[in-house]
C-alpha positions as CSV (number, residue, x, y, z in Angstrom):
1,M,77.1,-14.0,-148.4
2,Y,78.1,-17.7,-147.7
3,P,81.0,-20.1,-147.8
4,M,80.9,-22.0,-151.1
5,D,80.9,-25.2,-148.9
6,S,77.9,-24.0,-147.1
7,M,75.7,-23.0,-149.9
8,G,74.2,-26.2,-150.7
9,A,72.9,-26.5,-146.8
10,V,71.2,-22.8,-147.2
11,G,68.3,-23.7,-148.9
12,P,67.0,-26.6,-147.4
13,A,67.6,-24.5,-143.8
14,I,65.6,-21.6,-145.2
15,R,62.8,-23.6,-146.5
16,Q,62.6,-25.5,-142.9
17,Q,62.4,-21.9,-141.2
18,I,59.9,-20.5,-143.5
19,R,57.6,-23.4,-142.7
20,D,58.3,-23.3,-139.1
21,L,57.4,-19.3,-139.3
22,I,54.0,-20.0,-141.0
23,H,52.8,-23.1,-138.9
24,G,53.7,-21.1,-135.8
25,L,52.3,-17.9,-136.4
26,D,49.0,-18.5,-135.3
27,G,50.1,-19.5,-131.5
28,D,52.5,-16.4,-131.2
29,F,49.8,-14.0,-132.3
30,A,47.3,-15.8,-129.7
31,S,50.3,-15.3,-126.7
32,V,50.8,-11.6,-127.3
33,P,48.5,-10.9,-124.4
34,D,50.2,-13.3,-122.3
35,A,53.6,-11.9,-123.3
36,L,52.8,-8.3,-122.7
37,R,51.2,-9.3,-119.4
38,S,53.9,-10.9,-118.0
39,A,56.7,-7.9,-119.2
40,S,54.1,-5.4,-117.4
41,P,55.5,-4.0,-114.3
42,D,51.6,-3.9,-112.9
43,G,50.3,-6.9,-114.8
44,T,48.2,-4.6,-117.2
45,L,48.3,-4.6,-120.9
46,L,48.2,-0.7,-120.8
47,W,51.7,-0.6,-119.2
48,H,53.2,-0.2,-122.6
49,L,51.0,2.8,-123.6
50,Q,52.2,4.7,-120.4
51,S,55.6,3.6,-120.7
52,L,55.7,5.3,-124.1
53,G,54.1,8.3,-122.7
54,L,56.6,8.6,-120.3
55,V,59.3,8.1,-122.8
56,L,58.2,10.6,-125.0
57,L,57.8,13.3,-122.0
58,C,61.3,12.9,-121.3
59,V,62.7,13.0,-124.6
60,G,60.5,16.1,-125.1
61,V,61.3,17.9,-122.2
62,G,64.9,17.1,-123.3
63,F,64.2,18.6,-126.5
64,V,63.1,21.8,-125.0
65,C,66.4,22.1,-123.3
66,A,68.4,21.3,-125.9
67,F,66.3,23.9,-128.2
68,L,67.0,26.7,-125.7
69,A,70.7,25.9,-125.3
70,K,71.0,26.0,-129.1
71,E,69.3,29.6,-129.1
72,W,71.9,30.5,-126.9
73,L,74.4,29.4,-128.4
74,R,73.1,30.6,-131.7
75,H,73.3,34.2,-130.2
76,L,76.4,33.6,-128.8
77,L,77.9,32.5,-132.0
78,S,76.2,35.1,-134.1
79,G,79.3,37.3,-134.2
80,V,81.6,34.8,-135.3
81,V,80.2,33.5,-138.3
82,S,79.6,35.7,-141.6
83,K,75.7,35.8,-142.6
84,M,77.0,36.2,-146.1
85,P,79.5,34.0,-146.8
86,R,82.2,34.9,-149.6
87,D,83.7,31.3,-150.5
88,R,83.3,28.0,-150.2
89,S,85.4,27.9,-147.0
90,E,83.4,30.2,-144.7
91,K,80.4,27.9,-145.9
92,L,81.7,24.8,-144.6
93,A,83.3,26.5,-141.6
94,F,79.6,27.4,-140.6
95,L,78.1,24.1,-141.5
96,A,80.9,22.4,-139.4
97,L,80.2,24.8,-136.4
98,R,76.1,24.0,-137.0
99,V,77.1,20.1,-137.0
100,V,78.9,20.7,-133.4
101,V,76.0,22.7,-132.2
102,M,73.3,20.3,-133.0
103,G,75.3,17.6,-132.0
104,V,76.0,19.0,-128.8
105,N,72.4,19.4,-128.3
106,L,71.5,16.1,-129.1
107,A,74.0,14.8,-126.7
108,M,72.4,17.1,-124.2
109,C,68.6,16.2,-125.0
110,A,69.8,12.3,-124.4
111,A,71.4,12.9,-121.0
112,I,68.4,15.0,-119.8
113,S,66.0,12.4,-121.2
114,F,68.0,9.7,-119.4
115,A,68.1,11.7,-116.1
116,L,64.3,12.2,-116.1
117,A,63.8,8.4,-117.1
118,T,65.8,7.9,-114.0
119,L,64.3,10.1,-111.8
120,L,60.5,9.4,-113.0
121,T,60.3,5.4,-113.3
122,D,61.4,2.7,-111.1
123,G,63.9,1.5,-113.7
124,S,61.5,-1.8,-114.8
125,H,62.7,-4.0,-117.6
126,A,60.0,-3.2,-119.7
127,F,60.4,0.8,-119.2
128,Q,64.0,0.4,-120.1
129,V,63.6,-1.4,-123.3
130,T,61.0,1.1,-124.6
131,F,63.4,4.0,-123.2
132,L,66.3,2.7,-125.3
133,A,64.2,1.8,-128.5
134,V,62.6,5.4,-128.5
135,M,65.6,6.9,-127.7
136,G,67.7,4.9,-130.4
137,A,65.0,5.9,-133.1
138,V,65.4,9.5,-132.1
139,V,69.0,9.9,-132.0
140,E,69.4,8.1,-135.2
141,I,66.8,10.0,-136.7
142,F,68.4,13.5,-135.6
143,I,71.7,12.2,-136.5
144,A,70.1,12.5,-140.3
145,F,68.5,15.6,-139.6
146,I,71.8,16.9,-139.0
147,V,73.4,15.4,-141.9
148,F,71.0,16.5,-144.6
149,M,70.4,20.1,-143.1
150,S,74.3,20.4,-143.7
151,I,74.1,19.0,-147.0
152,L,71.1,20.5,-148.5
153,S,70.7,23.8,-146.0
154,P,67.4,24.2,-147.1
155,I,66.6,26.9,-144.1
156,D,70.0,28.9,-144.9
157,P,70.4,28.9,-148.6
158,Q,73.4,31.3,-148.5
159,Y,75.2,28.3,-147.1
160,R,74.4,25.7,-149.5
161,V,77.1,24.0,-150.9
162,L,75.5,21.9,-153.9
163,P,73.7,23.6,-156.7
164,F,70.2,22.8,-155.6
165,S,67.2,25.3,-155.7
166,D,65.4,26.1,-152.6
167,A,62.4,24.0,-153.8
168,E,64.8,20.9,-154.8
169,A,66.5,21.3,-151.4
170,W,63.1,21.2,-149.2
171,R,61.6,18.5,-151.5
172,L,65.0,16.2,-151.1
173,F,65.6,17.1,-147.5
174,G,61.7,16.1,-146.2
175,G,61.8,13.0,-148.2
176,S,65.2,11.6,-147.0
177,I,64.0,12.6,-143.4
178,A,60.8,11.0,-144.0
179,V,62.3,7.8,-145.5
180,I,64.7,7.2,-142.6
181,A,62.2,8.2,-139.8
182,L,60.0,5.5,-141.5
183,G,62.9,2.8,-141.7
184,V,64.5,3.6,-138.2
185,T,61.1,3.6,-136.6
186,L,60.2,0.2,-138.0
187,I,63.2,-1.5,-137.4
188,E,63.5,-0.2,-133.6
189,A,60.1,-1.7,-133.1
190,S,61.2,-5.0,-134.5
191,F,63.9,-5.3,-132.0
192,W,61.9,-4.1,-129.2
193,I,59.4,-6.9,-129.8
194,V,61.9,-9.4,-129.4
195,D,63.4,-7.9,-126.3
196,I,60.3,-7.0,-124.4
197,G,59.9,-11.1,-124.5
198,L,57.4,-11.6,-127.4
199,S,57.8,-14.7,-130.1
200,R,61.1,-14.8,-132.0
201,N,58.7,-15.7,-134.9
202,L,57.0,-12.2,-134.4
203,H,60.4,-10.7,-134.5
204,I,61.4,-12.1,-137.9
205,L,58.2,-11.1,-139.5
206,A,58.3,-7.8,-138.4
207,L,62.0,-7.4,-139.3
208,L,61.7,-8.6,-142.7
209,G,58.6,-6.1,-143.2
210,S,60.1,-3.5,-142.0
211,T,63.3,-3.9,-143.6
212,L,61.1,-4.7,-146.8
213,V,59.2,-1.3,-146.3
214,T,62.5,0.6,-145.6
215,A,64.5,-1.1,-148.9
216,L,61.3,-0.1,-151.0
217,A,61.1,3.5,-149.5
218,L,64.9,4.4,-150.5
219,A,64.6,2.9,-154.0
220,S,61.5,5.1,-154.7
221,L,63.3,8.1,-152.9
222,A,66.0,7.6,-155.3
223,I,63.8,7.2,-158.3
224,V,61.7,10.4,-157.1
225,H,64.5,12.4,-157.2
226,R,66.5,10.7,-160.1
227,H,66.8,14.1,-162.0
228,T,67.7,16.5,-159.3
229,V,70.8,14.1,-158.0
230,G,71.6,13.5,-161.6
231,R,72.0,16.8,-162.7
232,I,74.5,17.3,-159.8
233,I,76.4,14.3,-160.8
234,L,76.7,15.9,-164.3
235,G,77.8,19.1,-163.0
236,S,80.3,18.1,-160.6
237,A,81.8,15.9,-163.4
238,N,81.6,18.9,-166.1
239,D,83.4,21.3,-163.4
240,A,86.2,18.3,-162.7
241,A,86.6,17.7,-166.5
242,G,86.8,21.3,-167.2
243,G,83.9,21.1,-170.1
244,K,81.7,18.1,-171.3
245,A,81.4,14.9,-168.9
246,R,82.8,11.8,-169.9
247,L,80.8,8.8,-170.9
248,V,80.7,7.4,-167.5
249,P,80.1,10.3,-165.7
250,R,76.9,10.8,-168.1
251,L,75.7,7.2,-167.5
252,A,76.1,7.4,-164.0
253,A,73.9,10.6,-164.0
254,R,71.4,8.8,-166.0
255,L,71.1,5.5,-164.3
256,W,72.1,5.6,-160.6
257,H,68.6,5.6,-159.3
258,V,68.5,2.3,-161.4
259,A,71.4,0.6,-159.5
260,V,70.5,2.0,-156.2
261,A,66.8,0.2,-156.7
262,L,68.4,-2.8,-157.8
263,Y,70.8,-2.6,-154.6
264,F,68.4,-2.4,-152.1
265,L,66.2,-4.8,-153.8
266,A,69.2,-7.4,-153.8
267,A,70.0,-6.0,-149.9
268,W,66.6,-7.1,-148.9
269,G,67.0,-10.3,-150.5
270,V,70.1,-11.1,-148.5
271,T,68.7,-9.5,-145.2
272,A,65.7,-12.1,-145.6
273,I,67.9,-14.9,-145.7
274,N,69.9,-13.7,-142.9
275,V,67.3,-13.1,-140.5
276,L,65.9,-16.5,-141.6
277,L,68.9,-18.1,-140.5
278,G,69.4,-15.9,-137.4
279,K,72.7,-14.5,-138.7
280,K,74.2,-11.7,-136.6
281,A,73.9,-8.0,-138.2
282,A,71.2,-9.5,-140.5
283,I,70.0,-6.2,-141.4
284,A,73.4,-4.9,-142.3
285,P,73.2,-4.8,-146.2
286,V,69.9,-2.3,-146.2
287,V,71.1,-0.2,-143.3
288,I,75.1,0.1,-143.7
289,P,74.9,1.9,-147.2
290,V,72.6,5.0,-145.4
291,M,75.2,5.1,-142.7
292,L,78.0,5.0,-144.8
293,L,76.1,7.9,-147.1
294,L,75.9,10.2,-144.4
295,S,79.4,9.4,-142.7
296,A,81.0,9.8,-146.0
297,F,79.2,13.5,-146.5
298,L,80.1,14.5,-143.0
299,L,84.1,13.3,-143.5
300,Y,84.2,14.7,-146.8
301,G,82.9,18.2,-146.2
302,L,85.5,17.9,-143.0
303,A,87.9,17.2,-145.9
304,L,87.2,20.0,-147.9
305,L,87.2,22.4,-145.0
306,G,90.7,21.2,-144.2
307,I,92.1,21.8,-147.7
308,D,90.5,25.0,-147.9
309,R,92.2,26.4,-145.1
310,L,95.5,24.7,-145.9
311,A,95.1,26.5,-149.3
312,R,94.3,29.8,-148.3
313,R,97.5,29.3,-145.3
314,S,99.1,28.6,-148.4
315,A,98.6,31.3,-150.6
316,R,99.1,33.8,-147.5
317,A,102.6,32.6,-147.1
318,R,103.0,33.2,-151.1
319,L,101.7,36.6,-150.5
320,M,104.4,37.5,-147.8
321,E,107.2,35.9,-149.8
322,T,105.8,37.8,-153.1
323,P,104.4,41.2,-151.6
324,G,102.5,42.9,-154.7
325,E,102.1,39.6,-156.6
326,A,98.9,38.1,-155.0
327,S,95.6,39.1,-154.6
328,M,92.3,37.7,-153.4
329,D,89.9,35.6,-155.3
330,E,86.7,33.5,-154.5
331,T,88.5,30.7,-153.0
332,G,91.1,32.8,-151.1
333,L,94.6,34.4,-151.8
334,T,96.3,33.4,-155.0
335,L,99.1,34.7,-156.9
336,S,98.6,37.2,-159.3
337,S,96.7,36.7,-162.4
338,R,99.7,37.6,-164.9
339,L,101.5,34.5,-164.0
340,P,99.9,31.8,-166.1
341,A,97.9,29.2,-164.1
342,A,98.2,25.6,-164.2
343,P,95.2,23.8,-165.6
344,R,94.8,22.3,-162.2
345,S,96.0,22.4,-158.5
346,L,97.0,20.5,-155.4
347,K,93.9,22.0,-154.1
348,D,91.9,20.1,-156.7
349,L,94.0,17.1,-156.5
350,A,93.7,16.8,-152.6
351,E,89.6,17.1,-153.0
352,E,89.6,14.2,-155.6
353,A,92.1,12.3,-153.7
354,A,89.4,13.0,-150.2
355,R,86.5,11.7,-152.6
356,I,88.4,8.6,-153.8
357,A,89.9,7.9,-150.4
358,I,86.6,7.9,-148.6
359,G,84.7,5.9,-151.8
360,V,87.2,2.8,-151.4
361,I,86.9,3.0,-147.5
362,G,83.1,3.0,-148.0
363,A,83.7,-0.3,-150.6
364,V,85.8,-1.9,-148.3
365,I,83.0,-1.7,-145.7
366,L,80.3,-2.5,-147.7
367,L,82.0,-5.6,-149.1
368,E,82.8,-6.6,-145.4
369,T,78.9,-6.2,-144.8
370,W,78.2,-8.7,-147.5
371,N,80.7,-10.9,-146.3
372,V,81.9,-11.0,-150.1
373,T,85.8,-12.7,-148.4
374,G,83.4,-15.8,-147.5
375,V,82.8,-16.5,-151.2
376,V,85.9,-15.7,-153.2
377,G,88.2,-16.1,-150.3
378,M,90.3,-13.4,-148.3
379,N,93.8,-13.5,-150.1
380,P,92.3,-12.8,-154.0
381,L,90.0,-9.7,-152.6
382,W,92.5,-8.0,-150.6
383,R,95.3,-8.7,-153.0
384,F,92.9,-6.8,-155.7
385,M,92.0,-4.2,-153.0
386,D,96.1,-3.8,-152.8
387,V,96.6,-3.3,-156.4
388,L,93.7,-0.3,-156.2
389,I,95.3,1.6,-153.5
390,V,99.0,1.1,-155.2
391,T,97.2,2.5,-158.3
392,F,95.6,5.3,-156.2
393,I,98.7,6.3,-154.7
394,A,100.8,6.2,-158.0
395,Y,98.2,8.2,-159.5
396,L,98.3,10.8,-156.8
397,C,102.1,11.1,-157.1
398,W,101.6,11.3,-160.7
399,Q,99.4,14.2,-160.3
400,A,101.4,15.6,-157.8
401,I,104.5,15.8,-159.9
402,K,102.8,17.2,-163.1
403,I,101.0,20.0,-161.2
404,L,104.2,21.0,-159.2
405,I,106.2,20.8,-162.2
406,D,103.6,22.5,-164.5
407,R,103.2,25.5,-162.0
408,R,106.8,26.0,-161.4
409,I,107.0,26.4,-165.3
410,A,104.3,28.6,-165.7
411,E,106.1,30.6,-163.1
412,E,109.0,30.9,-164.7
413,G,107.4,32.3,-167.5
414,V,106.2,32.1,-171.0
415,V,107.8,32.0,-174.2
416,E,107.0,34.5,-176.7
417,A,107.7,33.5,-180.5
418,P,109.6,35.8,-182.3
419,E,107.9,38.1,-184.9
420,P,107.1,36.2,-188.1
421,G,109.5,36.7,-190.8
422,E,112.4,38.0,-188.5
423,E,115.6,36.0,-188.4
424,G,117.4,35.5,-185.8
425,G,114.9,37.1,-182.8
426,A,113.2,35.4,-180.1
427,A,111.1,38.2,-178.1
428,A,112.0,36.4,-174.6
429,A,113.6,33.0,-173.8
430,S,112.6,30.5,-171.3
431,S,114.8,30.2,-168.2
432,R,117.0,27.2,-168.1
433,L,115.0,25.6,-165.2
434,A,111.9,25.9,-167.5
435,T,113.9,24.4,-170.2
436,L,114.9,21.4,-168.1
437,L,111.5,21.0,-166.1
438,P,109.8,19.2,-168.6
439,L,112.4,16.5,-169.2
440,F,112.3,16.1,-165.5
441,R,108.5,15.7,-165.4
442,N,108.5,13.3,-168.2
443,I,111.5,11.1,-166.5
444,L,109.7,11.4,-162.9
445,L,106.4,10.1,-164.4
446,I,107.6,7.2,-165.9
447,T,109.4,6.5,-162.9
448,V,106.4,6.5,-160.9
449,A,104.5,4.3,-163.5
450,I,107.2,1.9,-163.7
451,I,107.6,1.4,-159.8
452,G,103.5,1.4,-159.4
453,A,103.3,-1.5,-162.0
454,M,106.0,-3.5,-160.2
455,I,104.4,-3.1,-157.0
456,A,101.1,-3.6,-158.1
457,L,102.7,-7.1,-159.8
458,S,104.2,-7.9,-156.8
459,R,101.0,-7.8,-154.8
460,L,99.1,-9.9,-157.2
461,G,102.0,-12.6,-156.4
462,V,104.0,-12.0,-159.5
463,D,108.0,-12.6,-158.8
464,V,109.3,-9.2,-160.1
465,G,112.8,-10.3,-159.7
466,P,113.2,-12.2,-163.2
467,L,110.9,-9.0,-164.7
468,F,114.3,-6.9,-163.7
469,A,116.6,-9.1,-165.0
470,G,115.0,-9.4,-168.3
471,A,114.6,-5.6,-168.5
472,G,118.3,-5.7,-168.2
473,V,118.9,-8.3,-170.8
474,V,116.3,-6.2,-173.3
475,G,118.0,-2.6,-172.3
476,L,121.2,-4.4,-173.3
477,A,119.9,-5.5,-176.6
478,I,118.0,-2.3,-177.4
479,G,121.4,-0.7,-176.3
480,F,123.4,-2.7,-179.2
481,G,121.0,-2.3,-181.4
482,A,119.7,1.8,-181.0
483,Q,123.2,3.0,-180.9
484,T,121.7,6.3,-182.3
485,L,119.2,6.4,-180.0
486,I,121.5,6.3,-177.3
487,R,124.0,9.0,-178.8
488,D,120.8,11.3,-179.5
489,I,120.0,11.1,-175.8
490,F,123.2,11.4,-174.0
491,S,124.0,14.1,-176.7
492,G,120.7,16.0,-175.8
493,A,121.6,15.7,-171.8
494,F,125.3,17.3,-172.4
495,F,123.8,20.0,-174.6
496,L,121.5,20.8,-171.6
497,I,123.5,20.5,-169.0
498,D,125.9,22.9,-171.0
499,D,123.3,25.3,-171.6
500,A,124.0,25.5,-174.6
501,F,120.2,26.6,-175.8
502,R,116.9,26.8,-173.9
503,K,113.2,27.0,-175.0
504,G,112.4,29.7,-177.1
505,E,116.3,30.8,-178.2
506,Y,116.9,31.3,-181.5
507,I,119.7,28.9,-182.8
508,D,121.9,28.2,-185.9
509,L,122.9,24.2,-186.3
510,G,124.5,24.8,-189.7
511,G,121.9,23.4,-192.2
512,V,118.8,24.9,-190.2
513,K,117.9,27.3,-187.9
514,G,115.1,28.8,-185.9
515,T,113.1,29.3,-182.5
516,V,113.4,25.9,-179.9
517,E,109.8,25.4,-179.7
518,K,110.0,21.8,-178.3
519,I,112.6,19.7,-176.4
520,S,112.1,15.9,-176.0
521,L,114.6,13.2,-174.9
522,R,116.4,12.4,-178.0
523,S,115.4,15.6,-180.3
524,M,114.5,19.3,-180.3
525,Q,112.2,20.9,-182.9
526,L,113.1,24.7,-184.4
527,R,110.8,26.8,-185.9
528,H,112.2,28.7,-188.8
529,H,111.1,32.4,-188.9
530,L,109.4,31.6,-192.1
531,G,107.0,29.4,-190.2
532,A,109.0,26.0,-191.4
533,L,109.1,23.6,-188.5
534,H,112.5,21.3,-188.1
535,T,112.8,18.6,-186.0
536,V,116.6,17.6,-185.2
537,P,118.4,14.9,-183.3
538,F,120.8,15.5,-180.9
539,G,123.3,13.2,-182.0
540,E,123.2,14.9,-185.3
541,I,124.2,18.4,-184.0
542,K,128.1,19.2,-184.7
543,Q,128.0,23.3,-184.2
544,L,125.2,25.4,-182.6
545,T,125.3,29.0,-182.8
546,N,123.0,30.5,-180.0
547,Y,121.8,34.1,-181.2
548,S,119.7,34.8,-177.9
549,R,122.6,35.5,-175.4
550,D,123.3,38.2,-173.5
551,W,123.8,40.6,-176.4
552,A,123.3,41.4,-180.4
553,M,125.1,43.6,-182.3
554,M,123.5,45.1,-185.4
555,K,125.4,46.3,-188.4
556,L,124.0,48.7,-190.9
557,T,125.6,49.3,-194.2
558,L,124.9,52.8,-196.0
559,R,125.8,53.3,-199.9
560,L,126.6,57.0,-200.2
561,T,127.8,59.3,-203.3
562,Y,132.0,60.2,-203.1
563,G,130.7,63.8,-202.7
564,T,129.7,63.4,-199.4
565,D,131.0,64.7,-196.4
566,V,132.0,61.8,-193.9
567,E,132.8,63.9,-190.7
568,K,129.3,65.4,-191.2
569,V,127.7,62.0,-191.6
570,R,129.7,60.8,-188.4
571,R,128.1,63.7,-186.4
572,L,124.8,63.2,-187.7
573,I,124.7,59.7,-186.8
574,K,125.8,60.3,-183.3
575,D,123.4,62.9,-182.6
576,L,120.9,60.5,-184.1
577,G,122.0,57.8,-181.8
578,K,121.8,60.2,-178.6
579,A,117.9,61.2,-179.7
580,L,117.1,57.5,-180.2
581,Q,118.1,56.4,-176.6
582,Q,116.2,59.2,-175.1
583,D,112.9,57.7,-177.0
584,P,110.1,56.2,-174.7
585,E,109.5,53.6,-177.1
586,I,113.1,52.2,-178.3
587,G,115.4,54.3,-176.0
588,S,115.5,51.2,-173.1
589,K,116.1,48.6,-175.4
590,F,119.5,50.0,-176.3
591,L,122.7,48.5,-174.7
592,Q,125.0,50.6,-176.8
593,P,124.0,54.0,-178.8
594,L,123.9,54.2,-182.6
595,K,127.1,55.2,-183.9
596,S,129.1,55.4,-187.2
597,Q,132.1,53.3,-188.0
598,G,133.0,55.5,-190.8
599,V,133.8,54.1,-194.4
600,Y,134.1,50.7,-194.7
601,S,134.6,50.1,-198.2
602,M,134.9,51.6,-201.7
603,E,133.1,50.7,-204.9
604,D,133.1,51.9,-208.1
605,S,129.8,53.9,-207.6
606,A,129.6,54.2,-203.9
607,M,131.4,54.8,-200.8
608,L,129.9,52.1,-198.2
609,V,129.4,53.7,-194.5
610,R,128.7,51.3,-191.7
611,V,126.6,52.0,-188.3
612,K,126.3,49.5,-185.6
613,F,123.9,49.6,-182.4
614,M,124.1,46.7,-179.4
615,T,120.7,45.4,-177.8
616,K,119.6,42.6,-176.1
617,P,118.9,39.8,-178.3
618,G,115.8,40.1,-180.4
619,D,115.0,43.6,-180.2
620,Q,117.6,44.6,-182.8
621,F,115.2,43.6,-185.7
622,I,112.7,46.2,-183.9
623,I,115.2,49.0,-183.6
624,R,116.6,48.4,-187.0
625,K,113.2,49.7,-188.6
626,R,113.2,52.8,-186.8
627,V,117.2,53.3,-187.5
628,Y,116.6,52.7,-191.2
629,Q,113.5,55.4,-191.5
630,D,115.4,57.8,-189.1
631,I,118.6,57.9,-191.1
632,R,116.4,58.2,-194.6
633,D,114.7,61.2,-193.2
634,L,117.8,62.9,-191.6
635,F,119.8,62.3,-194.6
636,T,116.8,64.0,-196.8
637,R,116.7,66.8,-194.6
638,E,120.4,67.2,-194.5
639,G,120.6,66.9,-198.3
640,I,122.7,63.7,-198.4
641,Q,122.3,61.3,-201.4
642,F,122.4,57.7,-201.2
643,A,124.3,56.2,-204.1
644,H,122.7,54.0,-206.8
645,R,124.2,51.5,-208.4
646,E,125.4,52.6,-212.0
647,V,127.9,51.4,-214.9
648,T,129.9,54.3,-216.6
649,V,130.4,53.4,-220.4
650,R,133.0,55.6,-222.7
651,L,133.0,55.9,-226.2
652,A,136.1,56.0,-228.6
653,G,134.2,58.7,-231.2
654,D,132.1,61.7,-230.7
655,E,129.1,60.6,-232.2
656,S,127.1,57.3,-231.8
657,T,124.3,55.7,-233.7
658,P,120.9,54.3,-232.4
659,N,122.4,51.1,-233.0
660,D,125.5,51.9,-231.2
661,R,123.7,52.6,-227.8
662,K,121.5,49.3,-228.4
663,A,124.7,47.2,-228.7
664,L,126.0,48.9,-225.6
665,A,123.2,48.5,-223.6
666,G,123.6,44.8,-224.0
667,A,126.8,44.6,-223.4
668,V,126.1,46.4,-220.0
669,L,123.1,44.3,-218.5
670,P,125.0,41.4,-217.7
671,V,127.5,43.5,-215.7
672,I,124.7,45.0,-213.6
673,E,123.1,41.8,-213.1
674,D,126.3,40.3,-211.8
675,Q,126.7,43.0,-209.3
676,I,123.0,42.6,-208.2
677,I,123.7,39.0,-207.8
678,D,126.6,39.5,-205.7
679,A,124.7,41.7,-203.6
680,S,121.6,40.0,-202.8
681,G,121.8,36.3,-204.5
682,P,121.1,34.7,-207.6
683,L,117.9,36.1,-209.5
684,P,114.9,33.9,-210.4
685,S,114.8,32.6,-214.1
686,E,111.9,34.7,-214.7
687,A,113.4,37.8,-213.6
688,R,116.3,37.6,-215.7
């Protein structure tokens, strides 16, 4: 690309260069034999064929030596790598080792070829140019071979990381190597023309043709393999999203080849202009994306290998700290499955960060290749890049905070709701840390978002000083206008600091009661044991009763007849308490055994005997059912009778008529109803 002030001069210069190229081609082609003869060491036209054959001989000897060295290294390292990798880490380790070995082989091949060329030739300029051109093409093709062999692994499918089938891997591998070999050979030949001393116009023509063929071949490769690569893109997006991919990944999987084809056509257009104008690095828009792609795959593979190693080391450390609570899985050591796993881990975040970082670096290099800064100006572009970097760092901090706190919440334990219909119980309450961590997480996330936004605005040139001052004034106004909100927030903070309640505990606020289900900055939600959900602002709490702390005492009242032997009842209850403590199901739940408190009260028709026991909060309702059942069975066996509610009516005379008995029943009914109301509350109107 070109600065705006020079765009007007580009068109005439290109037209003039094309006219000069066309008019000079006849003479350039005619001068080729003389140019080749003048470059020849012996004055013949066949020197280039002899030089090419000698170069190929040197390169062939170098490859044979490198192949023998590779076989020796393979035999030496056969016991180091696993032939059946268990996870991705072992696959990447093998692929990285193979890249190193093949890189050493390539260096050995180049060194041996150079040494032979030095020994067998006189070092003429023509031979040196030919050798460098051929050796450059061989090295570039072999580097592409190494990278695609690692990515697709067509020979060793057990080490393949991407989910290609064998046929797909071979087709994509063969097509990629063929296209790259074609493009590299043509482009190196184009530069060989000018280095050997032929006409610059021929060099320009060859360079235009070679880059056009390379661009069309790369675009065709993308179109031919659009479905294969699209499936991989869609599969990766599904794995990252944990389900169906979003709209952007779906569009990318469907249209990526169109974007690639359009890019290479546009890149060839820019390359043609650069070549005609004699710009340096003229072919960069066509060549650089391929180099970036190969480099990105290598860097990402190394990043994944490092991340997997660190994850395994961290998992081993957790295993040593908590023996018996960790186990091996396909990605290495992880905590026991009894702990609820977080939906995302730091390992996933690190992989995403590596992908984004490599993508951003590649985008910056590509923009520099196109010289975009010369069009839009340096400052706006880099300010925008600064904003992207700040956003990326803020996103990483956001996700890291969320993952770490969510994992700690999961390790603290999951709150189990009380059994429906049971009042005052919470089977298991969260710890104090698990109650406070969600609030800390929200506060930290808001802080990260605000700081990131302020830094981004400052990088865009916005003066954030007035924003802070304005935020202070607005906050003061909100403070005066929202006193209730401030009261709720501060009241909730002090309740939590005092550890008055935790998530999962059963509390009574006077007007409402239930299990603490959710805690926010200004309110909490209580789930009533009958299912109702109450939202209570912290500022409205005047009194709080917590039924889920330390222990719970349960007292049961038994209505027995006046003829019951109280001492016998006491002994029976004591023996029953001992037996319940030995029960395998509920025995461990007792903090104090079941025992009798003696006669609690005397009524007209019964004496009330009270029994009690102590348990952990929430367990008293499970035990209460069993105690009632066992007392009923025990009293039935021992002949102890429960008293029923009754009203005694005495008549003055000896005889009563049916009308008298009917009148007495009508008079007694209100008394019985009053006793029932006193015991259990008002009756519905339809029951009267």
